[in-house]
C-alpha positions as CSV (number, residue, x, y, z in Angstrom):
1,M,-0.1,0.1,-0.3
2,S,1.7,3.5,-0.8
3,W,2.2,5.8,1.2
4,L,-0.6,8.4,0.8
5,N,-3.1,5.5,0.6
6,Q,-1.9,4.3,4.3
7,I,-2.7,8.1,5.1
8,I,-6.3,8.0,3.9
9,A,-6.7,4.6,5.5
10,V,-5.4,5.6,8.9
11,T,-7.8,8.6,8.6
12,V,-10.4,6.9,7.8
13,M,-10.6,4.5,10.5
14,N,-10.2,7.3,13.1
15,L,-12.8,9.7,12.3
16,K,-15.0,6.8,12.6
17,T,-14.5,6.7,15.4
18,V,-14.9,10.7,16.4
19,L,-18.7,9.7,17.5
20,E,-16.8,7.7,20.5
21,R,-15.0,10.2,21.6
22,S,-18.2,13.3,20.6
23,G,-17.4,14.5,24.5
24,S,-13.8,15.4,23.8
25,S,-14.2,15.8,20.6
26,L,-17.0,18.3,20.7
27,V,-14.8,20.7,22.9
28,V,-12.4,21.4,21.1
29,V,-15.2,21.9,18.0
30,I,-16.6,24.9,20.5
31,G,-13.6,26.0,22.1
32,I,-11.6,26.2,17.8
33,A,-16.0,27.7,16.9
34,G,-15.3,30.4,20.5
35,S,-11.9,31.8,18.8
36,V,-12.7,32.2,15.7
37,A,-16.6,33.5,16.3
38,V,-15.0,36.5,18.7
39,M,-12.4,37.3,16.2
40,V,-14.6,37.3,12.8
41,S,-17.3,39.6,14.5
42,L,-14.6,41.9,15.8
43,L,-12.7,41.9,12.4
44,A,-15.7,42.3,10.9
45,M,-16.6,45.0,12.8
46,A,-13.4,46.9,12.7
47,N,-14.3,47.0,9.1
48,G,-17.7,48.0,8.7
49,L,-16.1,51.1,10.5
50,N,-13.6,51.7,8.5
51,S,-16.0,51.0,5.8
52,T,-18.7,53.7,6.1
53,I,-15.8,56.2,7.3
54,A,-13.6,55.8,4.7
55,S,-16.5,55.9,2.0
56,T,-16.8,59.3,3.3
57,G,-13.7,60.6,1.0
58,D,-13.8,61.7,-2.5
59,E,-10.8,62.0,-4.6
60,G,-13.0,64.3,-7.0
61,R,-13.0,66.7,-2.9
62,A,-11.2,69.0,-0.5
63,I,-11.7,70.0,2.3
64,I,-10.2,72.9,3.9
65,L,-8.7,73.3,7.6
66,R,-7.3,75.5,10.3
67,E,-4.3,74.9,9.7
68,G,-2.6,72.7,12.8
69,S,-5.6,71.3,13.0
70,D,-6.3,67.9,11.9
71,Q,-9.9,67.3,12.7
72,E,-13.5,69.5,12.4
73,L,-13.7,70.0,15.5
74,S,-10.9,72.0,16.0
75,S,-11.1,73.7,13.1
76,G,-12.0,76.7,11.9
77,I,-12.0,79.1,9.1
78,S,-13.9,82.5,8.5
79,M,-16.2,83.1,6.3
80,Q,-14.3,85.9,4.2
81,D,-11.4,83.0,3.8
82,I,-14.2,80.9,2.1
83,K,-14.6,83.7,-0.2
84,I,-10.7,84.3,-0.9
85,I,-10.7,80.8,-1.9
86,E,-13.7,80.8,-4.2
87,N,-11.4,82.9,-6.4
88,S,-8.9,79.4,-6.3
89,P,-7.7,77.4,-9.7
90,G,-9.5,74.5,-9.7
91,I,-12.8,75.1,-8.2
92,K,-15.0,74.1,-10.3
93,D,-18.4,75.4,-11.1
94,L,-21.6,75.3,-11.0
95,E,-23.9,78.5,-13.1
96,G,-21.3,80.2,-13.1
97,E,-20.9,79.8,-9.5
98,P,-17.5,77.9,-7.2
99,M,-18.4,74.7,-6.0
100,I,-17.2,76.2,-2.5
101,A,-19.4,75.6,0.6
102,G,-18.2,76.6,4.5
103,E,-19.9,73.8,7.7
104,I,-20.0,73.6,11.2
105,F,-18.8,71.0,12.6
106,T,-19.8,71.1,16.4
107,I,-21.6,67.9,19.0
108,I,-25.1,68.0,20.3
109,D,-26.4,65.5,23.3
110,L,-29.2,63.2,22.5
111,K,-30.9,59.4,24.4
112,K,-29.8,56.6,22.3
113,K,-32.5,54.2,22.1
114,G,-32.7,52.1,24.2
115,T,-31.2,53.8,27.3
116,D,-31.6,57.4,28.9
117,E,-28.0,58.1,29.1
118,T,-26.8,60.8,26.3
119,S,-24.2,60.3,24.2
120,N,-22.7,62.7,21.2
121,L,-24.2,63.2,17.7
122,P,-22.3,64.9,15.3
123,L,-24.3,68.4,14.1
124,R,-23.3,70.0,10.9
125,G,-24.4,73.6,9.4
126,V,-24.8,72.9,5.5
127,Q,-25.1,75.6,2.8
128,D,-27.8,75.5,0.0
129,M,-23.8,74.1,-2.4
130,S,-23.5,71.8,0.5
131,F,-25.6,69.0,-1.2
132,A,-25.2,69.9,-4.7
133,I,-21.0,69.3,-4.0
134,R,-22.9,65.8,-2.4
135,P,-24.7,63.8,-5.3
136,E,-25.0,61.2,-3.1
137,F,-27.1,63.2,-0.5
138,K,-30.7,62.0,-1.6
139,I,-33.8,62.5,1.2
140,I,-35.6,59.4,1.7
141,E,-38.2,60.6,4.7
142,G,-40.1,64.7,4.4
143,V,-38.4,67.4,3.2
144,N,-35.4,69.7,3.3
145,F,-34.9,72.1,6.0
146,Q,-35.8,76.1,4.3
147,P,-32.9,78.0,5.0
148,G,-32.7,80.6,7.6
149,T,-35.1,78.2,10.5
150,G,-34.6,75.5,13.1
151,Q,-35.2,72.7,10.9
152,V,-33.0,69.9,10.6
153,I,-32.7,66.8,8.6
154,V,-31.2,63.8,9.9
155,G,-29.1,61.1,8.6
156,K,-30.7,57.2,8.4
157,G,-28.6,55.5,11.4
158,A,-28.6,58.8,13.5
159,A,-32.3,58.6,12.9
160,D,-32.3,54.6,14.0
161,Q,-30.0,55.2,16.7
162,Y,-31.2,57.8,18.5
163,Q,-34.1,59.1,20.1
164,G,-37.0,61.3,19.8
165,L,-35.4,61.9,15.7
166,N,-38.4,60.8,13.4
167,V,-39.8,63.1,10.8
168,G,-42.2,65.3,12.8
169,N,-40.5,65.2,15.7
170,E,-38.7,68.8,18.1
171,I,-35.0,68.6,19.7
172,D,-34.5,70.6,22.4
173,I,-30.9,72.2,21.0
174,R,-29.1,75.2,22.4
175,N,-32.5,76.2,24.8
176,S,-34.6,76.1,22.2
177,K,-36.5,74.2,19.7
178,W,-35.3,72.2,15.9
179,K,-37.3,70.3,14.6
180,V,-37.1,67.3,12.5
181,V,-38.1,67.6,8.5
182,G,-36.6,64.8,7.2
183,I,-35.0,62.2,6.4
184,F,-31.4,61.3,4.6
185,S,-29.6,59.1,3.0
186,T,-25.7,59.7,1.7
187,E,-24.6,56.0,-0.3
188,G,-24.4,54.7,3.2
189,D,-21.6,57.1,4.6
190,V,-19.9,59.1,7.9
191,H,-22.3,61.5,7.3
192,E,-25.4,59.9,7.9
193,S,-24.6,59.8,11.1
194,E,-24.8,63.3,11.3
195,V,-27.8,65.7,12.0
196,W,-27.8,68.7,9.1
197,A,-29.3,72.4,9.4
198,D,-29.0,75.7,7.9
199,L,-25.2,77.0,8.0
200,T,-26.4,80.6,8.8
201,Y,-29.2,79.9,11.7
202,T,-26.3,77.7,12.9
203,Q,-24.1,80.2,13.6
204,G,-26.3,82.1,15.6
205,A,-27.9,79.7,17.9
206,F,-23.8,78.5,19.1
207,R,-22.3,82.5,18.6
208,R,-20.1,81.3,15.7
209,G,-20.5,84.1,14.3
210,A,-19.0,84.8,10.0
211,S,-17.2,81.6,10.9
212,A,-17.5,78.2,10.0
213,S,-16.2,74.8,10.8
214,V,-13.9,73.8,7.0
215,A,-15.2,74.3,4.2
216,I,-15.7,71.4,1.6
217,V,-14.9,72.0,-2.6
218,R,-15.6,69.9,-5.5
219,L,-12.7,70.1,-7.9
220,E,-12.5,69.9,-11.4
221,E,-10.4,67.4,-11.5
222,K,-8.6,65.0,-9.3
223,E,-5.5,66.8,-10.4
224,S,-6.9,70.1,-9.3
225,L,-5.4,69.8,-6.2
226,N,-2.6,70.8,-5.7
227,D,-3.7,74.1,-7.8
228,L,-5.6,74.6,-4.6
229,G,-3.5,73.8,-2.0
230,I,-0.5,76.1,-3.8
231,F,-2.9,78.7,-4.2
232,V,-3.9,78.5,-0.8
233,E,-0.2,77.8,0.5
234,N,0.5,81.5,-0.9
235,D,-1.7,83.6,0.0
236,P,-0.1,85.4,3.5
237,R,-4.1,85.8,4.8
238,L,-5.0,82.2,4.6
239,K,-3.7,79.8,7.8
240,L,-5.1,77.2,6.4
241,K,-4.6,73.7,4.9
242,V,-6.0,71.6,1.5
243,E,-6.8,68.1,2.1
244,R,-7.9,65.6,-0.5
245,Q,-11.5,64.2,1.2
246,S,-10.5,61.0,0.6
247,D,-6.8,61.0,2.6
248,F,-9.1,62.7,4.9
249,Y,-11.4,60.6,6.3
250,N,-9.2,57.3,5.0
251,N,-6.9,59.2,8.4
252,Q,-10.1,59.6,10.6
253,S,-10.8,55.6,10.5
254,S,-6.9,54.3,10.4
255,G,-7.4,54.8,14.6
256,A,-10.1,53.3,16.0
257,S,-10.6,50.4,13.8
258,S,-6.9,49.6,14.8
259,V,-7.9,49.0,17.8
260,I,-10.7,47.1,17.3
261,N,-8.3,45.4,14.9
262,A,-6.2,44.8,17.8
263,F,-8.5,43.5,20.7
264,G,-10.2,41.2,17.8
265,Y,-6.6,39.4,16.7
266,T,-6.0,39.5,20.9
267,V,-9.3,38.5,22.5
268,A,-9.1,35.5,19.6
269,V,-5.4,34.6,20.3
270,I,-5.8,34.3,24.5
271,M,-9.4,31.7,23.7
272,A,-6.9,30.2,21.3
273,I,-4.5,29.3,23.4
274,G,-7.1,28.0,25.7
275,A,-8.7,25.7,22.9
276,L,-4.6,24.4,21.6
277,F,-4.8,22.9,25.3
278,A,-8.0,20.7,24.4
279,A,-7.1,20.2,21.4
280,L,-4.2,17.9,22.8
281,N,-5.6,16.5,25.9
282,T,-8.5,15.3,23.2
283,M,-5.9,14.1,20.1
284,Y,-3.4,12.4,23.5
285,S,-6.4,11.2,25.0
286,A,-7.7,9.5,20.9
287,V,-3.7,8.1,20.9
288,S,-3.9,5.9,24.2
289,T,-6.8,4.7,23.0
290,R,-5.8,3.8,20.0
291,L,-2.1,2.3,21.1
292,V,-3.0,-1.0,20.5
293,E,-4.3,-0.4,16.6
294,I,-1.4,1.7,16.2
295,G,0.8,-0.8,17.1
296,T,-1.3,-3.3,14.7
297,L,-1.0,-1.1,11.4
298,R,2.7,-0.4,11.9
299,A,3.1,-4.1,12.6
300,I,1.7,-5.1,9.1
301,G,3.5,-2.1,7.4
302,F,2.3,1.0,8.4
303,Q,4.9,3.5,8.7
304,G,5.7,5.9,11.2
305,S,5.0,8.7,8.9
306,S,1.4,8.1,7.7
307,V,0.5,7.4,10.8
308,L,1.5,11.0,12.1
309,C,0.2,12.6,9.1
310,A,-3.0,10.5,9.5
311,L,-3.5,12.0,13.0
312,M,-2.5,15.2,11.6
313,L,-5.0,15.9,9.6
314,E,-7.9,14.7,12.4
315,S,-6.9,17.7,14.3
316,M,-6.6,19.9,11.7
317,I,-10.7,18.5,10.3
318,L,-11.9,19.0,13.6
319,A,-10.5,22.7,13.6
320,L,-11.9,23.3,10.0
321,F,-14.6,22.7,12.1
322,G,-14.8,24.5,14.5
323,G,-13.8,27.3,11.9
324,L,-16.7,27.1,10.1
325,L,-18.2,26.6,13.1
326,G,-17.4,30.3,14.6
327,S,-17.4,31.8,11.3
328,G,-20.9,30.6,10.1
329,I,-22.6,31.7,13.5
330,A,-20.4,35.1,13.4
331,Y,-22.2,35.4,10.0
332,L,-25.5,35.2,10.8
333,V,-25.7,36.9,14.3
334,F,-23.7,40.1,13.5
335,N,-22.8,40.4,9.8
336,G,-25.6,44.0,9.0
337,Y,-25.3,44.3,12.6
338,T,-25.9,47.6,12.8
339,V,-24.1,49.9,15.6
340,S,-22.3,53.1,16.4
341,T,-19.3,54.3,18.4
342,L,-17.1,56.6,18.7
343,A,-14.5,56.9,15.8
344,G,-12.7,59.4,14.1
345,G,-11.1,61.6,16.7
346,S,-13.9,63.7,16.9
347,F,-15.8,62.1,20.1
348,S,-18.7,61.0,18.3
349,Q,-21.0,58.9,17.7
350,T,-20.9,57.0,14.2
351,S,-22.9,54.5,13.4
352,F,-22.1,51.6,10.6
353,A,-23.2,48.0,10.5
354,F,-20.8,44.9,11.4
355,T,-18.9,43.9,7.9
356,V,-18.4,40.2,7.5
357,T,-16.1,39.3,4.2
358,A,-14.8,36.4,3.0
359,D,-11.0,37.6,4.1
360,I,-12.2,37.6,7.4
361,V,-13.9,34.7,6.9
362,R,-10.6,33.5,5.5
363,Q,-8.0,35.1,8.4
364,G,-11.3,33.1,10.4
365,L,-10.3,29.7,9.3
366,I,-6.0,30.3,9.5
367,L,-7.0,30.4,13.4
368,A,-8.7,27.6,13.6
369,L,-5.5,25.7,11.3
370,V,-3.0,27.6,13.3
371,V,-5.0,25.0,16.6
372,G,-5.2,22.8,14.8
373,T,-2.4,22.1,13.8
374,F,0.3,22.5,16.9
375,G,-3.0,20.6,18.7
376,G,-2.2,17.6,17.4
377,I,1.2,17.7,16.4
378,L,3.0,16.5,19.3
379,P,0.5,13.7,20.0
380,A,0.7,12.5,16.4
381,W,4.4,12.6,17.2
382,K,3.7,10.2,20.1
383,A,2.6,8.0,18.0
384,S,4.5,8.4,15.7
385,R,7.6,6.8,17.7
386,Q,5.5,4.9,19.2
387,D,7.2,1.3,20.0
388,I,5.5,-1.9,18.5
389,T,6.1,-3.8,20.4
390,E,5.5,-2.2,23.4
391,A,2.2,-1.3,22.0
392,L,1.2,-5.0,21.1
393,R,2.3,-5.9,25.2
394,S,-1.8,-4.2,25.9
395,I,-3.6,-6.8,24.0
């Protein structure tokens, strides 16, 4: 019998006895499934957050912030500065008007659904041009706000996560009532976690005077960013910096998703260590109960290496079942599940959905196979080196 056929024969024999060892085998499968489920779930959380924030950026748009600022919340720009920038080359025109808009980014407190505790929610004061700059913007319920009024529109993510944000509701902002008149979508990006209002009205309510937090620009072409940047840099009146919007939001997402990824890998490894010891115990138990079988196989000509490979394969098959089970649980329970968390350094909540991808599942299965490999190698090595005479004496 060839070496490969020996491996197949021993593996089939081993798998037939798995039901006899269902208790110990189940411990391995469940332990690995738990490790994989935790890792896949947390990586799906990081992936969903990263995708939501990163999708906000557009290479054809630029964001202008105060020099030295990395966040909209800490930035500031005067409306006079925006007037100066309107003359810059590289800004796209819409019916003769430069596509640039000043926007205020600030924080309000509202209660999240299912709790009496308040949580930070972004409020963005926008101009009419803000909507043209973002063609992905769409009112999906109600109407847009009337300029100069205390009306607001709410991103659908915020409406799902916070109390009192249905069309027709009134919310308290700065000791006054602001009325929700519409719900909007921006194709799943971070703006869906915000409340939008008229810039001028927001400036008055928050005592911002003639200033905004940032300016948003629609570029003539992607390459026009350099022209805009040179214009801003060379004007001594402007103490501002220009970033491509996609780069800005990618930077915002990297920190939070890295923390979640690190946490996911750490917890998964800790749980995997427990699963590894369970696998070792199971495989040692399997070997000890099959010493006579192994000795008999060796006596009739089976090679030690084929026994080793067969036992390793058994361990990896159990691990693979655990990995598939854990990945399946994570997908069924968490994929598409919407939550909100602090993100982007703005101290505000961003709504996003867990996203389980094929790559994340692949990482989970790799973890399972690693546990299966290390959990099976020592018992398999012991079995392959077992003295034939001693094994047959125990008959």
